[in-house]
C-alpha positions as CSV (number, residue, x, y, z in Angstrom):
1,M,-0.1,0.1,-0.1
2,G,2.9,2.5,0.6
3,Y,1.5,4.4,3.4
4,K,3.3,5.9,6.4
5,V,1.2,5.0,9.5
6,S,1.1,6.6,12.8
7,E,-1.3,5.2,15.5
8,F,-3.1,7.3,17.9
9,H,-5.2,6.1,20.9
10,I,-8.3,8.7,20.6
11,S,-10.9,9.4,23.3
12,N,-13.1,12.3,24.2
13,N,-10.7,13.4,26.8
14,S,-7.4,13.3,24.4
15,I,-8.8,14.5,21.1
16,D,-7.8,18.2,22.1
17,N,-4.3,17.1,22.9
18,I,-3.7,15.1,19.7
19,L,-5.7,17.3,17.3
20,P,-2.5,19.2,16.1
21,D,-0.8,16.1,15.2
22,L,-3.8,14.7,13.4
23,K,-4.2,17.9,11.2
24,K,-0.7,16.9,9.9
25,L,-1.9,13.9,8.4
26,D,-3.4,13.2,4.9
27,F,-5.9,10.8,6.4
28,V,-7.4,9.3,9.7
29,F,-8.4,5.7,9.7
30,L,-11.1,5.3,12.4
31,A,-10.9,2.0,14.1
32,L,-13.0,3.2,17.3
33,H,-16.3,1.7,18.8
34,G,-19.2,2.9,21.1
35,V,-19.5,6.3,22.3
36,F,-17.5,9.1,20.7
37,G,-16.2,6.5,18.0
38,E,-19.4,5.4,16.4
39,D,-21.7,8.0,17.2
40,G,-20.6,10.8,15.1
41,S,-18.8,12.8,17.5
42,I,-15.2,12.2,16.2
43,Q,-16.5,12.5,12.5
44,T,-17.8,16.1,13.5
45,I,-14.6,17.1,15.0
46,L,-12.5,15.7,11.7
47,D,-15.1,17.4,9.4
48,H,-14.7,20.9,11.2
49,N,-11.0,20.4,11.0
50,D,-11.0,19.4,7.0
51,I,-9.3,16.1,8.0
52,A,-10.4,13.2,5.9
53,Y,-11.0,10.0,7.3
54,N,-12.9,6.4,6.5
55,G,-16.6,5.7,6.2
56,S,-19.7,7.4,6.8
57,Q,-20.1,11.0,7.6
58,S,-21.0,12.5,10.9
59,N,-24.8,12.7,10.7
60,S,-25.4,9.1,9.1
61,S,-23.1,7.9,12.2
62,K,-25.1,9.7,14.6
63,N,-28.3,8.2,13.0
64,C,-27.1,4.6,12.8
65,F,-26.0,4.8,16.4
66,D,-29.3,5.4,17.5
67,K,-30.9,2.1,17.4
68,N,-34.5,3.2,17.8
69,L,-34.1,5.9,15.0
70,T,-32.6,3.2,12.9
71,K,-35.5,0.9,13.2
72,A,-38.1,3.5,13.0
73,I,-36.6,4.4,9.5
74,A,-36.5,0.7,8.5
75,K,-40.3,0.2,9.7
76,N,-41.4,3.4,7.7
77,N,-39.5,1.9,4.6
78,N,-41.3,-1.5,5.0
79,I,-38.1,-3.4,6.3
80,L,-39.1,-5.9,8.7
81,T,-37.5,-5.2,12.4
82,P,-38.6,-6.5,15.6
83,H,-41.3,-4.8,17.8
84,F,-39.6,-2.4,20.0
85,M,-40.1,0.3,22.6
86,L,-37.7,3.0,23.9
87,V,-37.8,3.6,27.7
88,N,-36.2,5.3,30.4
89,K,-36.6,4.7,34.0
90,R,-39.3,7.3,34.4
91,N,-41.5,6.4,31.5
92,F,-41.6,2.6,31.7
93,D,-44.9,0.9,32.4
94,I,-44.7,-2.6,32.8
95,N,-48.3,-2.8,31.5
96,D,-46.9,-1.7,28.3
97,Y,-44.5,-4.7,28.0
98,N,-46.1,-7.7,26.0
99,F,-43.4,-9.6,24.6
100,K,-42.8,-13.2,25.5
101,K,-39.1,-12.8,25.2
102,S,-37.2,-9.7,24.7
103,V,-33.8,-8.2,24.1
104,I,-33.0,-5.1,26.4
105,K,-30.0,-3.1,25.3
106,P,-28.7,0.5,25.5
107,N,-30.2,2.5,22.7
108,K,-26.9,4.2,21.8
109,Q,-24.1,1.8,22.5
110,G,-21.9,-0.9,20.8
111,S,-20.3,-4.3,21.1
112,S,-23.4,-5.7,23.1
113,V,-22.5,-3.7,26.1
114,G,-25.3,-3.6,28.7
115,F,-27.1,-6.3,26.7
116,S,-29.7,-8.8,28.1
117,I,-32.0,-11.3,26.8
118,I,-35.1,-12.1,29.4
119,D,-38.2,-14.4,29.0
120,N,-39.5,-13.4,32.5
121,Q,-41.0,-10.2,33.5
122,N,-39.2,-10.4,36.7
123,E,-36.1,-9.9,35.0
124,I,-37.1,-6.6,33.4
125,A,-35.9,-4.2,36.3
126,S,-32.3,-5.6,36.5
127,A,-32.1,-5.7,32.6
128,L,-33.0,-2.2,32.4
129,D,-30.8,-1.2,35.2
130,S,-27.8,-2.7,33.4
131,A,-28.7,-1.2,29.9
132,L,-29.4,2.1,31.7
133,D,-26.0,2.1,33.1
134,Y,-24.6,2.9,29.7
135,D,-27.4,5.2,28.1
136,T,-30.2,7.3,29.3
137,C,-32.4,5.2,27.2
138,A,-32.9,1.7,26.8
139,L,-34.4,-0.4,23.7
140,I,-36.6,-3.3,24.6
141,E,-37.2,-5.2,21.5
142,E,-39.1,-8.6,20.8
143,Y,-36.5,-11.6,20.6
144,I,-36.8,-13.1,17.3
145,E,-36.0,-17.1,17.3
146,G,-33.7,-18.1,14.5
147,R,-30.2,-17.6,12.9
148,E,-27.9,-14.8,13.9
149,I,-26.5,-13.4,10.5
150,T,-24.7,-10.1,9.3
151,V,-24.4,-8.6,6.0
152,S,-21.2,-6.3,5.2
153,I,-21.5,-3.6,2.6
154,L,-18.6,-2.3,0.7
155,G,-19.1,0.4,-1.8
156,N,-22.3,-0.4,-3.4
157,E,-22.0,-4.3,-3.0
158,A,-23.2,-6.6,-0.4
159,L,-20.5,-9.2,0.7
160,P,-21.2,-12.8,1.6
161,I,-23.6,-13.3,4.4
162,I,-22.0,-14.5,7.6
163,E,-24.0,-16.9,9.7
164,I,-22.8,-16.5,13.8
165,E,-23.2,-19.5,15.9
166,P,-22.3,-18.5,19.6
167,N,-21.2,-21.7,21.6
168,Y,-23.6,-21.1,24.3
169,G,-26.6,-19.7,22.7
170,V,-26.3,-15.9,23.1
171,Y,-24.2,-13.7,20.9
172,D,-23.2,-11.0,23.6
173,Y,-19.7,-9.3,24.5
174,K,-18.1,-12.4,25.6
175,A,-19.2,-14.5,22.7
176,K,-18.1,-11.6,20.2
177,Y,-14.6,-11.0,21.8
178,T,-13.5,-14.4,23.3
179,K,-11.6,-16.5,20.9
180,G,-13.3,-19.6,20.2
181,A,-16.5,-18.7,21.8
182,S,-18.6,-18.4,18.5
183,N,-18.3,-20.1,15.3
184,Y,-18.5,-18.5,11.9
185,I,-20.1,-19.7,8.6
186,C,-19.2,-17.5,5.4
187,P,-20.8,-17.6,3.3
188,A,-24.2,-18.8,5.2
189,I,-25.7,-21.8,4.0
190,M,-29.2,-21.1,2.4
191,P,-30.9,-20.9,-0.9
192,E,-29.5,-18.1,-3.2
193,S,-32.8,-16.5,-3.7
194,I,-33.1,-15.9,0.2
195,S,-29.4,-14.8,0.3
196,D,-30.0,-12.3,-2.6
197,S,-33.1,-10.9,-1.0
198,I,-31.2,-10.3,2.4
199,K,-28.3,-8.6,0.7
200,D,-30.9,-6.5,-1.2
201,I,-32.4,-5.5,2.2
202,A,-28.9,-4.7,3.8
203,L,-27.9,-2.5,0.9
204,K,-31.2,-0.8,0.9
205,T,-30.9,-0.1,4.9
206,H,-27.2,1.3,4.2
207,Q,-28.6,3.6,1.5
208,L,-31.6,4.7,3.6
209,L,-29.4,5.7,6.4
210,N,-27.0,7.5,4.1
211,C,-24.2,5.4,5.0
212,E,-21.0,5.5,2.7
213,I,-18.0,3.4,1.8
214,Y,-18.9,0.4,4.0
215,S,-20.9,-0.8,6.8
216,R,-22.3,-4.0,8.4
217,V,-25.9,-4.7,9.0
218,D,-27.1,-7.4,11.4
219,F,-30.3,-9.5,11.2
220,R,-32.1,-12.5,12.7
221,L,-33.4,-15.0,10.3
222,D,-36.5,-16.8,11.5
223,D,-37.7,-20.1,10.6
224,N,-39.9,-18.7,7.8
225,N,-36.7,-17.2,6.2
226,E,-37.8,-13.8,7.0
227,C,-35.0,-11.5,8.0
228,W,-35.4,-8.9,10.8
229,L,-33.1,-6.0,11.0
230,L,-31.6,-5.6,14.4
231,E,-29.1,-2.6,13.8
232,I,-26.4,-1.3,11.2
233,N,-22.8,-0.4,12.3
234,T,-20.9,2.3,10.4
235,L,-17.4,1.4,11.9
236,P,-17.7,-2.4,12.0
237,G,-14.8,-4.3,13.6
238,M,-11.7,-4.1,11.5
239,T,-9.3,-6.5,13.1
240,E,-7.9,-9.6,11.1
241,T,-10.5,-11.9,13.2
242,S,-13.3,-9.4,12.8
243,L,-16.5,-10.3,10.6
244,F,-16.1,-7.7,7.9
245,P,-12.6,-8.9,6.7
246,M,-14.1,-12.4,6.9
247,A,-16.7,-11.5,4.5
248,A,-14.2,-9.7,2.3
249,K,-11.8,-12.7,2.3
250,A,-14.9,-14.9,1.0
251,V,-14.6,-12.7,-2.2
252,G,-10.8,-12.8,-2.5
253,L,-9.9,-9.5,-0.6
254,S,-7.1,-9.7,1.8
255,F,-7.1,-7.8,4.9
256,E,-4.4,-5.3,3.4
257,D,-6.4,-5.0,0.2
258,L,-9.7,-4.2,2.1
259,I,-8.0,-1.4,4.1
260,D,-6.6,-0.1,1.0
261,K,-9.8,-0.2,-0.8
262,I,-11.8,1.4,2.2
263,I,-9.2,4.4,2.1
264,K,-9.4,4.9,-1.6
265,L,-13.0,5.0,-1.6
266,S,-13.1,7.5,1.2
267,L,-10.7,9.8,-0.3
268,E,-12.9,9.5,-3.5
269,K,-16.2,10.6,-1.9
Protein backbone atom coordinates (compact mmCIF):
# COMPACT_ATOMS: atom_id res chain seq x y z
CA MET A 1 0.00 0.00 0.00
CA GLY A 2 2.91 2.36 0.61
CA TYR A 3 1.33 4.31 3.46
CA LYS A 4 3.32 5.83 6.29
CA VAL A 5 1.29 5.00 9.37
CA SER A 6 1.06 6.65 12.79
CA GLU A 7 -1.14 5.14 15.49
CA PHE A 8 -3.20 7.24 17.91
CA HIS A 9 -5.38 6.14 20.82
CA ILE A 10 -8.21 8.66 20.72
CA SER A 11 -10.87 9.40 23.34
CA ASN A 12 -13.16 12.31 24.07
CA ASN A 13 -10.70 13.45 26.74
CA SER A 14 -7.60 13.21 24.54
CA ILE A 15 -8.75 14.61 21.21
CA ASP A 16 -7.77 18.23 21.96
CA ASN A 17 -4.23 17.15 22.81
CA ILE A 18 -3.64 15.18 19.61
CA LEU A 19 -5.66 17.31 17.17
CA PRO A 20 -2.57 19.31 16.06
CA ASP A 21 -0.88 16.02 15.12
CA LEU A 22 -3.99 14.77 13.29
CA LYS A 23 -4.07 17.96 11.19
CA LYS A 24 -0.65 17.05 9.78
CA LEU A 25 -1.96 13.76 8.38
CA ASP A 26 -3.40 13.16 4.92
CA PHE A 27 -5.95 10.68 6.23
CA VAL A 28 -7.25 9.33 9.56
CA PHE A 29 -8.44 5.71 9.61
CA LEU A 30 -11.01 5.35 12.38
CA ALA A 31 -11.20 2.00 14.15
CA LEU A 32 -13.17 3.13 17.20
CA HIS A 33 -16.22 1.59 18.85
CA GLY A 34 -19.02 2.84 21.04
CA VAL A 35 -19.62 6.37 22.28
CA PHE A 36 -17.41 9.02 20.66
CA GLY A 37 -16.21 6.54 18.03
CA GLU A 38 -19.37 5.39 16.27
CA ASP A 39 -21.83 8.11 17.28
CA GLY A 40 -20.62 10.83 14.93
CA SER A 41 -18.66 12.78 17.55
CA ILE A 42 -15.14 12.17 16.23
CA GLN A 43 -16.41 12.51 12.66
CA THR A 44 -17.83 15.97 13.46
CA ILE A 45 -14.49 17.10 14.88
CA LEU A 46 -12.62 15.82 11.83
CA ASP A 47 -15.13 17.49 9.50
CA HIS A 48 -14.69 20.84 11.24
CA ASN A 49 -10.92 20.55 10.82
CA ASP A 50 -11.00 19.39 7.18
CA ILE A 51 -9.38 16.06 8.04
CA ALA A 52 -10.22 13.18 5.71
CA TYR A 53 -11.34 9.90 7.30
CA ASN A 54 -12.89 6.55 6.44
CA GLY A 55 -16.53 5.63 6.21
CA SER A 56 -19.76 7.50 6.76
CA GLN A 57 -20.07 11.17 7.61
CA SER A 58 -21.06 12.48 11.03
CA ASN A 59 -24.84 12.72 10.56
CA SER A 60 -25.12 9.18 9.22
CA SER A 61 -22.91 7.81 12.00
CA LYS A 62 -25.00 9.64 14.59
CA ASN A 63 -28.28 8.32 13.18
CA CYS A 64 -27.09 4.73 12.83
CA PHE A 65 -25.81 4.73 16.42
CA ASP A 66 -29.39 5.50 17.52
CA LYS A 67 -30.97 2.04 17.32
CA ASN A 68 -34.49 3.39 17.86
CA LEU A 69 -34.12 5.84 14.95
CA THR A 70 -32.59 3.19 12.69
CA LYS A 71 -35.47 0.82 13.36
CA ALA A 72 -38.08 3.57 12.89
CA ILE A 73 -36.62 4.46 9.49
CA ALA A 74 -36.54 0.79 8.52
CA LYS A 75 -40.14 0.27 9.61
CA ASN A 76 -41.30 3.32 7.66
CA ASN A 77 -39.65 1.85 4.56
CA ASN A 78 -41.20 -1.60 4.85
CA ILE A 79 -38.11 -3.31 6.22
CA LEU A 80 -38.95 -5.89 8.86
CA THR A 81 -37.60 -5.09 12.31
CA PRO A 82 -38.62 -6.66 15.65
CA HIS A 83 -41.31 -4.81 17.60
CA PHE A 84 -39.64 -2.36 19.96
CA MET A 85 -40.14 0.32 22.55
CA LEU A 86 -37.81 3.05 23.81
CA VAL A 87 -37.88 3.58 27.55
CA ASN A 88 -36.13 5.21 30.46
CA LYS A 89 -36.66 4.72 34.19
CA ARG A 90 -39.33 7.39 34.31
CA ASN A 91 -41.55 6.42 31.42
CA PHE A 92 -41.48 2.62 31.61
CA ASP A 93 -44.81 0.99 32.49
CA ILE A 94 -44.78 -2.77 32.96
CA ASN A 95 -48.30 -2.86 31.51
CA ASP A 96 -46.88 -1.74 28.15
CA TYR A 97 -44.60 -4.77 28.05
CA ASN A 98 -46.18 -7.61 26.05
CA PHE A 99 -43.24 -9.63 24.73
CA LYS A 100 -42.85 -13.31 25.62
CA LYS A 101 -39.11 -12.93 25.20
CA SER A 102 -37.14 -9.76 24.64
CA VAL A 103 -33.76 -8.17 24.18
CA ILE A 104 -32.99 -5.16 26.37
CA LYS A 105 -29.99 -3.00 25.51
CA PRO A 106 -28.79 0.60 25.62
CA ASN A 107 -30.25 2.56 22.72
CA LYS A 108 -26.92 4.18 21.92
CA GLN A 109 -24.02 1.83 22.60
CA GLY A 110 -21.98 -0.84 20.83
CA SER A 111 -20.36 -4.26 21.24
CA SER A 112 -23.39 -5.66 23.15
CA VAL A 113 -22.45 -3.67 26.26
CA GLY A 114 -25.39 -3.62 28.71
CA PHE A 115 -27.19 -6.29 26.66
CA SER A 116 -29.67 -8.81 28.16
CA ILE A 117 -32.10 -11.43 26.84
CA ILE A 118 -35.02 -12.10 29.16
CA ASP A 119 -38.11 -14.32 29.11
CA ASN A 120 -39.45 -13.47 32.54
CA GLN A 121 -41.03 -10.17 33.60
CA ASN A 122 -39.26 -10.46 36.94
CA GLU A 123 -35.97 -9.92 35.09
CA ILE A 124 -37.00 -6.65 33.43
CA ALA A 125 -35.92 -4.31 36.24
CA SER A 126 -32.37 -5.66 36.48
CA ALA A 127 -32.00 -5.80 32.67
CA LEU A 128 -33.14 -2.19 32.39
CA ASP A 129 -30.72 -1.14 35.13
CA SER A 130 -27.90 -2.83 33.23
CA ALA A 131 -28.80 -1.10 29.96
CA LEU A 132 -29.35 2.29 31.60
CA ASP A 133 -25.88 2.16 33.13
CA TYR A 134 -24.63 2.92 29.61
CA ASP A 135 -27.27 5.27 28.20
CA THR A 136 -30.19 7.44 29.27
CA CYS A 137 -32.60 5.29 27.24
CA ALA A 138 -32.97 1.56 26.73
CA LEU A 139 -34.41 -0.29 23.77
CA ILE A 140 -36.74 -3.19 24.52
CA GLU A 141 -37.03 -5.36 21.44
CA GLU A 142 -39.00 -8.52 20.75
CA TYR A 143 -36.66 -11.51 20.55
CA ILE A 144 -36.80 -13.28 17.18
CA GLU A 145 -36.10 -17.00 17.30
CA GLY A 146 -33.81 -18.06 14.50
CA ARG A 147 -30.36 -17.59 13.03
CA GLU A 148 -27.94 -14.74 13.75
CA ILE A 149 -26.64 -13.35 10.46
CA THR A 150 -24.76 -10.27 9.30
CA VAL A 151 -24.17 -8.62 5.93
CA SER A 152 -21.18 -6.41 5.17
CA ILE A 153 -21.52 -3.62 2.61
CA LEU A 154 -18.47 -2.40 0.69
CA GLY A 155 -18.99 0.40 -1.81
CA ASN A 156 -22.33 -0.45 -3.40
CA GLU A 157 -21.97 -4.21 -3.00
CA ALA A 158 -23.16 -6.64 -0.35
CA LEU A 159 -20.48 -9.17 0.59
CA PRO A 160 -21.26 -12.83 1.45
CA ILE A 161 -23.57 -13.34 4.42
CA ILE A 162 -22.02 -14.62 7.64
CA GLU A 163 -23.96 -16.82 10.05
CA ILE A 164 -22.89 -16.56 13.68
CA GLU A 165 -23.24 -19.56 16.00
CA PRO A 166 -22.32 -18.69 19.60
CA ASN A 167 -21.25 -21.78 21.49
CA TYR A 168 -23.48 -21.07 24.46
CA GLY A 169 -26.56 -19.62 22.75
CA VAL A 170 -26.25 -15.84 23.14
CA TYR A 171 -24.12 -13.59 20.95
CA ASP A 172 -23.13 -11.14 23.68
CA TYR A 173 -19.90 -9.28 24.48
CA LYS A 174 -18.14 -12.45 25.63
CA ALA A 175 -19.21 -14.40 22.54
CA LYS A 176 -17.98 -11.60 20.27
CA TYR A 177 -14.57 -11.01 21.80
CA THR A 178 -13.51 -14.33 23.30
CA LYS A 179 -11.52 -16.46 20.90
CA GLY A 180 -13.35 -19.71 20.16
CA ALA A 181 -16.61 -18.60 21.84
CA SER A 182 -18.47 -18.46 18.51
CA ASN A 183 -18.38 -20.25 15.18
CA TYR A 184 -18.80 -18.42 11.88
CA ILE A 185 -20.10 -19.77 8.57
CA CYS A 186 -19.18 -17.70 5.52
CA PRO A 187 -20.95 -17.75 3.22
CA ALA A 188 -24.01 -18.74 5.26
CA ILE A 189 -25.77 -21.83 3.96
CA MET A 190 -29.16 -20.89 2.49
CA PRO A 191 -30.94 -20.85 -0.90
CA GLU A 192 -29.48 -18.28 -3.29
CA SER A 193 -32.83 -16.51 -3.65
CA ILE A 194 -33.01 -15.91 0.10
CA SER A 195 -29.38 -14.81 0.25
CA ASP A 196 -29.95 -12.33 -2.58
CA SER A 197 -33.05 -10.95 -0.89
CA ILE A 198 -31.23 -10.41 2.42
CA LYS A 199 -28.33 -8.70 0.66
CA ASP A 200 -30.79 -6.38 -1.10
CA ILE A 201 -32.36 -5.44 2.24
CA ALA A 202 -28.94 -4.81 3.76
CA LEU A 203 -27.92 -2.54 0.88
CA LYS A 204 -31.27 -0.72 1.05
CA THR A 205 -30.75 -0.13 4.78
CA HIS A 206 -27.22 1.15 4.15
CA GLN A 207 -28.55 3.61 1.57
CA LEU A 208 -31.60 4.70 3.60
CA LEU A 209 -29.32 5.71 6.47
CA ASN A 210 -27.02 7.57 4.04
CA CYS A 211 -24.07 5.35 4.89
CA GLU A 212 -20.96 5.64 2.78
CA ILE A 213 -18.07 3.36 1.83
CA TYR A 214 -18.82 0.46 4.19
CA SER A 215 -21.06 -0.78 6.97
CA ARG A 216 -22.27 -4.01 8.55
CA VAL A 217 -25.98 -4.78 8.88
CA ASP A 218 -27.15 -7.28 11.52
CA PHE A 219 -30.26 -9.45 11.21
CA ARG A 220 -32.13 -12.37 12.70
CA LEU A 221 -33.43 -14.92 10.19
CA ASP A 222 -36.55 -16.71 11.45
CA ASP A 223 -37.80 -20.20 10.64
CA ASN A 224 -39.84 -18.82 7.73
CA ASN A 225 -36.69 -17.29 6.22
CA GLU A 226 -37.90 -13.78 6.99
CA CYS A 227 -35.02 -11.50 7.97
CA TRP A 228 -35.46 -8.94 10.74
CA LEU A 229 -33.20 -5.91 10.94
CA LEU A 230 -31.50 -5.42 14.30
CA GLU A 231 -29.04 -2.59 13.67
CA ILE A 232 -26.40 -1.18 11.35
CA ASN A 233 -22.77 -0.43 12.23
CA THR A 234 -20.91 2.36 10.43
CA LEU A 235 -17.52 1.36 11.89
CA PRO A 236 -17.61 -2.45 11.96
CA GLY A 237 -14.72 -4.26 13.59
CA MET A 238 -11.62 -4.21 11.42
CA THR A 239 -9.20 -6.55 13.13
CA GLU A 240 -7.99 -9.54 11.14
CA THR A 241 -10.46 -11.77 13.04
CA SER A 242 -13.50 -9.46 12.72
CA LEU A 243 -16.61 -10.24 10.68
CA PHE A 244 -16.15 -7.60 8.00
CA PRO A 245 -12.66 -8.81 6.94
CA MET A 246 -14.01 -12.36 7.05
CA ALA A 247 -16.70 -11.48 4.49
CA ALA A 248 -14.16 -9.62 2.34
CA LYS A 249 -11.81 -12.61 2.40
CA ALA A 250 -14.64 -14.77 1.02
CA VAL A 251 -14.56 -12.68 -2.19
CA GLY A 252 -10.77 -12.73 -2.42
CA LEU A 253 -9.90 -9.49 -0.63
CA SER A 254 -7.00 -9.81 1.79
CA PHE A 255 -7.05 -7.70 4.96
CA GLU A 256 -4.45 -5.34 3.48
CA ASP A 257 -6.38 -5.01 0.21
CA LEU A 258 -9.59 -4.33 2.12
CA ILE A 259 -8.04 -1.50 4.14
CA ASP A 260 -6.54 -0.09 0.95
CA LYS A 261 -9.92 -0.16 -0.81
CA ILE A 262 -11.71 1.53 2.10
CA ILE A 263 -9.11 4.32 2.12
CA LYS A 264 -9.34 4.84 -1.63
CA LEU A 265 -13.15 4.86 -1.64
CA SER A 266 -13.17 7.28 1.30
CA LEU A 267 -10.78 9.68 -0.44
CA GLU A 268 -12.95 9.60 -3.58
CA LYS A 269 -16.19 10.55 -1.82
